[in-house]
N, C-alpha and C positions, 0 to 999 in steps of 0.2 A: 656245179659238178658236171663233168663230161660224161654223157651217157655212152653205153656200149656201142651203139651203131656209129656214133661220131668217132669214137676211138678207132673202130675197125676201118672206117673210111680213110681217116688220116694216116693210119699205120700202113695201109695198102698203097698209099701214094708214094712210098719210097722216100728218097732223100731230096725230093724237090720242095716246092713251096709247102706242100702238105706236111712233109716231114718237119720243116722248120716250125710250121704252125703247131704241130703236135708237141714239139719240144717246148714251145713257149706256153701252150695251154697246160701241159703237164706241170711246168714249173709254177704257173699261177695257181693251179689246183693244189700243189704241194704247199705253197705259201699259205693259202687259205686254210688248209687242213692241219697246219702245224700245231695249233693248240690242241687238236684232238689227240695227237700222238705224243706231244710233249706239253702236257697241261701246265699252265702257269700256276705258281704257288703264290698265295696271298697271305700276308702276315702283318703284324704291327711292329716288327723290329725296326730300329732306327735306320733311315735311308739317307743317302747323301743328296743335298740339293744341287741345283745346276750351277749356282754361284754362291758366293759368301752371303749368308743371310743376315738381316738385321734382327728379325723376330724369330723366336723359337717356340712361342706359345701365344695363344689368343684367347681373350675373354670378351665375349660379345654380350652386352647388356641390351636385350631386345625389348623395346618399349612398344608392344603391340597395340595398334589402334590409331596411331598418328599424332605425336605431340605437336602442338601448335607452334611452329617455328617463329611466327611473327609476334608471338607473345612471350617467347623465351630467349631466342638466339639472334634474331634478325630484325633489328629495329627499323621501323618505317615511318619516320616523322612526317613525310609528305601525306600520309593518310589522314593526318589530323584535320586538315582543311576540308576533307570530304566526309568526315565522321557523320554518320546517319544520313548521308546524301547518296544519290544513285552512283553506282560504280561507273566510271567514265570509260567503258570499253566492253569487250566481250568476256564472258566468263562461262566455264563449263561446270555445271552442277552435277553431282552424283545423285542427289535426292531433290529432284525438281519440285516435288509436291510441297516441300517445306522451304524452298529456296527463296531468297530475298536478294535484291540488288543493292541493298543499303550497306555502305562501307561501315565496318566496325573497327575503329582505331583501338589499339591495345590500351587497356586501362592500367597496365602495370608499367612502372618506371624502369627505364634503362639507364645504366651509367657505365662509364669506362672502368674496366677492372684489370688488375695485373700490371706489370711493367710495360706491356705492349699496348695497354689501353683498349682491349677488346670490349665492345659494348655487350652487356648481358642484362637480362631482366632481374628484377628484385626477387623473382620466384625461385632462382637457382643460386642461393648464396654459397652452397658447397662447391658448385662448379666455379664460381668466382674465385675461390681460394686456390684452385689448381689450374686456372686458365693459362698460366705461363708454361704449363706442360701439355696443353691441349691445342689441337687444330680443329676449329669449327669449319666444316665444309658446308657453306651456305647455298650451294648450287647443285645439290643432289637431285636426281631426276630418274623416275622410272616411266612416267607418262601413261600408266595404266590405272585408271582412276577408281579402283576398288581394292578392298583389303586383300582378298585371295590372290589376285593376279600380281599385285605389287609385292606381297610377301614372297611369292614364288620368284619374281624377278630378282629381288635382293638376296634370296637364299640360294636359288639354284641356277640363276642366269636367264631363265625364260619365264613367260607368264603362265605356263602350264605346270601341273604337278607331275610327279613320276621321275624327276631327274635328281641326281645327287646334289646335296647342298654343299656349301663352302667347307664346313667342318669335315664332311666325308671326303672331299677332294684332298684336303690337307693331310688327313690321316692316311689316306691311300698313297699319297705321294711321299710322305715323310715318316710314316710310322709314329712311334711314341718312344719317349725316353724312359717310360715306366712300363714294365711288363706285369706289374701287380695291380694296376688300376686301369680302367677303361681309357682309351686314347681320346675319346670324345664324350664329354659328360654334359648332360642337360640338367640344369637346376630349375625344376618346374615351380610355378606359383602354387601356393596351397589352395587357392580358390578354383582354378581351372587352367587347362592348357590354352594357349593362344588360338586364334582362328587358324583353321586347317590342321590343328592337332599335330599328329606325328609327322606330317609332311614338312614341318619346320626343321626336323632333324633326320630326314630320310636319306638313306644311302642310294635311293633310286635304283639304277641298274648296275651300280657297283656291288661287289660282294657284300653281303649283310654284315660282315665283320666291321664295316666302316659306318654303320648306323650309330647315331647318338644313343648313349645309354642314359635313360632317364632316372634321376635320383629323386626320391620323395622329398617334398618340402617340409615334412614333419618326421620326427623320430618314431621308429627307426627309419633312417633315410634309405637303407637298403634292407629289404626283408630277407629273412632266412639265412643270415650270415652264419649263425651258430648252428652246428650240427646237433642232433639229439644227444642227450647225455650218454646213451649206450653206444654211440658211434664215435665219441671223441677219442683223440689220441691215436694209438697204434691201429685200432680197428678201422678208423676212418682212413688212415694212411694206406693200409693194405687194400681197402675197398677202392680208393682212388687209383692206386697203382694197377689193380686188376681192370678197372674201368678204362684206364688209359690204354692198356694193351688191346682191349677189345675195340676201342675207337680207332686206334692206329691200323689194326688189321682190316676193319670195316672200310676205312678211308682209302687204304692202299688198293683195295679191290674196286674202288669207284673213283678213279682219278678225274680231276676236273669238276667234281661236284662241289661248287663253291658254297652253296648253302649248308651242305653237310660239314665242310671244313670250318665254316664260320661257327656252326653250332658246337662242334667239338672244341674250337678255340674258346668259345664263350664259357663252356663248362670248365675248361682248364683255368681260365681267368677267374671264374667264380671261386674256385678252390684257393687260388693265390690271394684273392681279395679278402678272405676271412679276417686277416689281421690288418692288411694295408688299408682297406677302405674304412674300417672302423676308426683307425688312428687318424686318417686324413680328414675325416668329417667330424671329429671330436674337437670342439673349440674350448673345452674346459680348461686347458692349460695355457690358453692365450691370456696375456696380461689384461688387467682392467683398463689400462690406457688404450690398448689395441681395440678392445671391445667398444670403448667409448668413441674411438675414431670412426668406427663403422656405424655408430648410432644404436648399438645393441642395448644401451642403457635407457633407451626411450621406446615405450611400446609402439609409438607411431612409426618408428623406423627400424625396429629390431629385426623384423622378419626378413626384409630385403637385405639389410646390413649383414645378417648372419649368412645368407647365401653368397653375398659378395666376399665375405671372409673365407668361407669354405672354397670359393673359386680360387682365391689366392693360395690357399693351402694345397689345392690340387695341382696348379701349375708349378708350384714350388717342388712338388714331388714328381714332376715329369709328364703330367697330362698335357696333351697337345692343344686341345680346344675345349673351352667351357662356354656354354650358353646359359645365361641367366635370364629367364623370361618373366614378363608380367602377364597377368591374367587376360582372358578373352576380352578384347575391346576396352581395356582399361583407360586408354588415351583417346578413345573415340568420342570426342565431346561435341556431339551434334546439338546438345542443349546443356543448360546449367554449367556453362564453362566458367562462370565467375567463382563458383565454389569447387567444382570438380577438378579444374586444372591446378589450383594451388594444392589440393589434397594429393593429387598424383605426384606433383613435384616433391612435396614433403616426404612421401613414402620412399622415393628412390634417391633423392639428391645427396643426402648425407652419406649413404652407403657407397654410392658411385664415387664420390670424391674421396672417401676414406680408402677405397680400393687403390686409387691412383697414388695417394700419399703413402700408403703402406708398401706398395710395390717399389716405389722410389726409395723409401728409407731402407729397404732390404737389398737394394741393388738389382732388383728384378725388372724395373720398368723399361730399361734399355732393350731388353730382349722379350718383353711381353707386350703385345699389341692389345690395347683396350679400345673397344668400339661401343658407342652409345647411340641408339637411334631406333626409330620405328620405320614402318613401311611407307609413310607419307607424312605430309604436314597438313595444314588447314587453309581454307580460303579466307580472303580478306573481308568477306561480306557476311552478313548475319544469316544464320539458319535458325528458324523457329523464333520468331520475334517475341512470343510470349514467354520464352525461357531461353535466352540467347545462347547460341552455340555457333560452331563453324563446321562447314561441310569438308569433304576430302579435297586434298590437293597433292597430286603426285608430280606436278610439272616443275616444282621448285620447292625444296625443303632442306632441312639441316640435319646432319649427323655430326658427331664429334669423335675424334680419334686421339689417342695418347700413347706414348711409348713406342717400342718396337721399330724405331727408325723414323718416326714422325716428328716434324718440326712442331715445337710448342709455341704458345703465345701468338697465334695467328688466326685470322679468319680468311678463308679462301673461297673465291667465287662470289657471285652476287645474283640476287633475284631483282625483278623490276621494282618500281616504287611502291607496289602494293604486295610484294611477296608472292605473286601468283606464278610467274614463270622464271626459271633460271635463265639469265641473259648473258652471263660472262663466265668463262672457265667452267662450263657445265661438266659435272661428274655424273655420268650415267651409271646404272647399276653394274654394267660390265666393265666400266673403267675402275670402279671400286674393287671388283674382283681381281682384275689384272694387277692392281696396285698391291693388294694384300698378298697375292701369290708372289709377286716380285720381292716384297719385304721378307718373305720366307725363303728367299733364294731360288725361286722357281720361275722358269720361263712359262708363261701361261699357254703358249702354243705347244709346249712339249709335255705338259701333264695330260696324257691321253689315256683313253681306255678303248680297247678294240671291242666293237659290238656290231654284229650283222654286217661285217665287211667294212665298217667305218672306224676311223680313229676319232673318238669323241672327246671334247674338252669342256671345261666349265664355260668358256666364252664362245664356243661353237660359231665361227663365222661372223661374229659381231665385231665392229670396228673398235675394239677395246684399246685403250692406251693406258700406260702407267702414268699416274699423275705425279710426275717428278717434282713439281713445284712444292709439294707438301712433305717431301722427304728430306731428311738430314743428310 
């Protein structure tokens, strides 16, 4: 802002250099102050992308803790000759106290699957059935070797908390096709939230309208949908109409109060959700065949499969982004990997594959991007020799994508012979974000938010590239 003394000095300088400076500075001041006089409106109405999109919705199956890529997706036969021998090089441990330099070759068999012959572990038979629709990205990298920092990097683009996550950016940029359901829904695990809790679906400094809406993992999935009996029908309609008038009057007297606008919008959405949300999350009328596809007929797979099925129902009804989370550290196998990893795979594999199959059968896979992955992989050496596990590895690991403009039946990128570092076609977290935004028809550099005089983006100054090699 220009203070009064500087204004007076420049104004008294007439039409010389001082006058030109005054004109320029006033113009800059006006530009900065514009939001104050013409506050921007934020809503979830559908918005046009920058170019023709491939994807219209995204389902992210987030495997918090770090699935072991070298035991599931990225076979390393060269490790066999070093099994239980010292690792021939340098390695960075996260937990040095339990670290070991002994190589641990995967005990699970890999074989080629699908028409393309992509090699997969015996632990993921469901994925093997859909591999021709899936792209394995074997060269994912964040390079920050602990859970919180790597979660932040993959979700919000940086290693720190407090920034908007991918789902918030997408709903901010594109809105939602449904005005009766949240634009961004989080399907939480019944045991616990993942590490960092609500930071996983935070709107950061975007208006809170774009924060993920958490749905309970158990019935009732949304509390208090039904009004008290004495308020149902006309009584509730009159009450909501009166409340809406009060809210609008209150908001008009306080332009630019984004939190207020978001809260009012959430109240209005809650009223519309009373019918829409209950119907969207009720799988009772799904066929027995569909439920079996998701593994809902098996107690070991039913819970995760049910959430995957609800995710399909949500995107089918216009929800933009759905995040299905596993519990805190579920894949963090520092020990007991021989039994814990197969159990984790069994819990999610059938539901994940069923989701892709179901989307495809309904003609939804082409416009729905499915993501599966955690914040890291695991190291090729033993941690905890008395109860074998693997330590963290964020320097090279695997995620997979399907649908929404992604090529199927391929493995992209590579790690070294031990699966420690991504060595070719590296996909950094910011490359992943740029690619997702591109699939949604968005230019990553043009999805901006004005804050403190800056135009901020998801990829903020990072050398992000769209990974076109994996796109159809």
